[in-house]
N, C-alpha and C positions, 0 to 999 in steps of 0.2 A: 616481399612487398604486400602490404595489406590492401585488400580490395574493399572499398567502402567509401562512404562519403560523410563528411561532417560539416558543421557550419564553419565559417571563416575562423582560422586559428586566432587565439587571443594571447598575445605575448605578455600581457599584463597579469595573466592568471597566477603565476608564482607570487607576484607581489600581493594579490588579494588573498591568496592562501596563507601568506606569511612565511614562506619557505622556498629557498632556492635549491633545486635538486642538483646533487653532484652527478647523478645518473638520470638525465632528462628522459631516458627511455622508460623509466619507471612511472613517471607522470603520464606519458603517452599511453602506457599499458593500462593505467588506472582510469583513463578516459575512454578506453576502447570497449564497446558493447559486444556481446557475444554474437549479435547478428552480423558482425563484420568477420569474425573468425571464431571457430569453436575451440581453437588451441591458444590463440593469442588474444586474450581478453581480460577483463578486470576481475573475474570471479574468484580467483585464488587470493588476490589482494583484498577483495571485499570480505572474504572469509576471515582473514587476519584482522582487518580493520574493525569488523563487527565485534570481535572479542576485546580488542584494545579499547574501543569506544565505551563498551560496557564497564570495563575496569576503571577507565579515567573518570567517568561520570559517577560511578559508585564511590570511588575514593574521594571525589569532591564533596558529594552529599554526606558521606560519613563524617568528614571534618566540619562541614558548614552547618550541619544540623545535629549536634551532639545529643540533643534531648529526644530525637525522634526514634521510634521503634523500627524494627526490621520491616514490618508490613508497609508502613508509610514510605520508608526509604525505597522500597521495591517499586511502589507505585510512582514515586517521583522519578526514579530512574527510567521506568517504562515510558513515562510521558516525554522524557528528554531524548530517548534513543529511538522512538517509534518513527515510522515512515513520514508522518506529517512534519515532525520536528526536523528531520534530516532534509526534507524537501525545502523547508524554509532556509536552512543553512546553504543548500545548493543555490537557491535564488540569491541569497546574500553574496555568494561567491561568483554569481553569474556563470555557473558551469554550463548552461545550455549553449553558450557561445563556443565552447571548446570540446564538447563530447563528440566522440568518433562513432558514427552510426552507419549502418548500411543505408543505401538509397531508399529502400522500402520502409525501413524504420524511421528514417528522417521524414519521409513524406507523410507517414501516419502520425507525426507529432511526437515521436519518441523523445526528442530533446526537451520536451516540456512534461513528460510523463513522470509523475511523482515517484513511482517505484524505481525507475531508472536513475533519476536524480539522487534518490536516497542511496541506492547501491553504489553510485559513483563517489559520493561523499565518503562512504566506508572504505572504498578502494583507495582513495587518496590518503586516508589515514594509514592504511596498511603500507602504501608506497612510501610515505614519509618515514615510517618506522624502519622499513627495510633499508632506505637510503641513509638514514642518520644513525641507526642503531642506538638511539638516544631517547629513552622514554621520557625524561624530564622535558626535553625540547618538544616532543610530541604533545605532552600534556599541556604545556603552555600555549601551543598553537591551537589545539582543540578547544580549550577553555576560552580563548580569545574569540573564536567563532561563536561560542555559546553565550558570551557575555550579556547580550541584550535579553536573553531568555532566562538566564540564571537569576537575574534581578527580579523577575516577576513570578517565578514558580512558588507555589504555596504548598506546604506540607499538609494537605487535607485529604479526606476520604473521597473527594470528588474527582481525583486524578484517575480517570478510567480510560481504557482503550476504546477506539471507535466502535468495535463490535459490541461491547458491553453497553456503550451509550446509545447505540441504535436500538438495541433490544429494549432498554429501559424506556426510550422515547416511544416505541410502539406499544409496549405494555401499558404505559400511562394513558394511552389513548384507546386502549382496548382493541388494538388492531392485531392481525395475525403476525407471528414472528417471521423474520426474514428467512428465506431459503437460499442456501449457498450450494453451488455445484461446480466441481472442477470440469472445465470444458477443454483444457489442453495442458499437456505436460511436455516440455521440451528438455532434451539432454538426459544424461544418466546421473544417477545418484553418485556422489553428494552434490553435483553441480547441475541441479534441475531448475527449471523456470516454470512457474505455475500461472495459469489463467483461470480465474474463478468468476462466475457470474452470480449475481444476487438478485432475487426476485422479492419485491416488496409490493404489497397491494396498492393499486392506484398510482404506481410509479413505473417509469420505463425500466426495463432490465438493464443493469449496468455491469461493467466488467472491471475487475482489478487484477493486477499482476504482482508477482513477487518471487523471491528465491525459495519460498516454502508455501505450502497451502495456507498456513496461518497468516503469513505476511500478505498474501494475495487477498484473503478474506478481510483483513484489517484495511487494506487499501480500498476495496470496493465499499466497505462500510463507511469509510471516511468520505468518499465521494457522495454517497447517499445522504449523509448528515449535512454536507455542504448544500446539497440541493434542497433539503428540508428547511434549512436555516434561511435560504433565499426566499 
């Protein structure tokens, strides 16, 4: 029995995902955060889903943009698979209603934390592949999720990650560059979870989380950019 707490289960989730699991326990595993169990959680499925997502998006872009060079295709893929994009997918699928979190993580707002939502999307991708063993089926499902975003992506040099955009924003205003510092690392390699704080002049210190230092830094940079845009 897993000890933990989640929001009320949503039996319509498979319909929103677009896939009915033959092994429902795989979906449950994909929704289970490491705060609930260090052994029974989504991290292995997330590892698999991350690789599958990158391949699916790369394959789509390769065929959809035959005239684009490798550099632009790489930036386009990075835009579509980064944490912000996955957070939007998670919101579209209303995953916050179904994520399984510890009581503490739930109280701290974990079901709305972009890093956790992004990890959960990748874990669901991994779970669908394990359950179906059918890559074309998985591709169809994932591209359906991405449909609203694939229509608007532009192959330009402006597709940059949050960290790069934050640095350019500050440089343009002749302000000091942001300072990133790891404040916590949980778990053992390769299944670690990082917390990184970012200090920007005249702004409150903010915290980002992710499955690597890079992802955590990107997460906190994205939060600061949103704050600056407001």
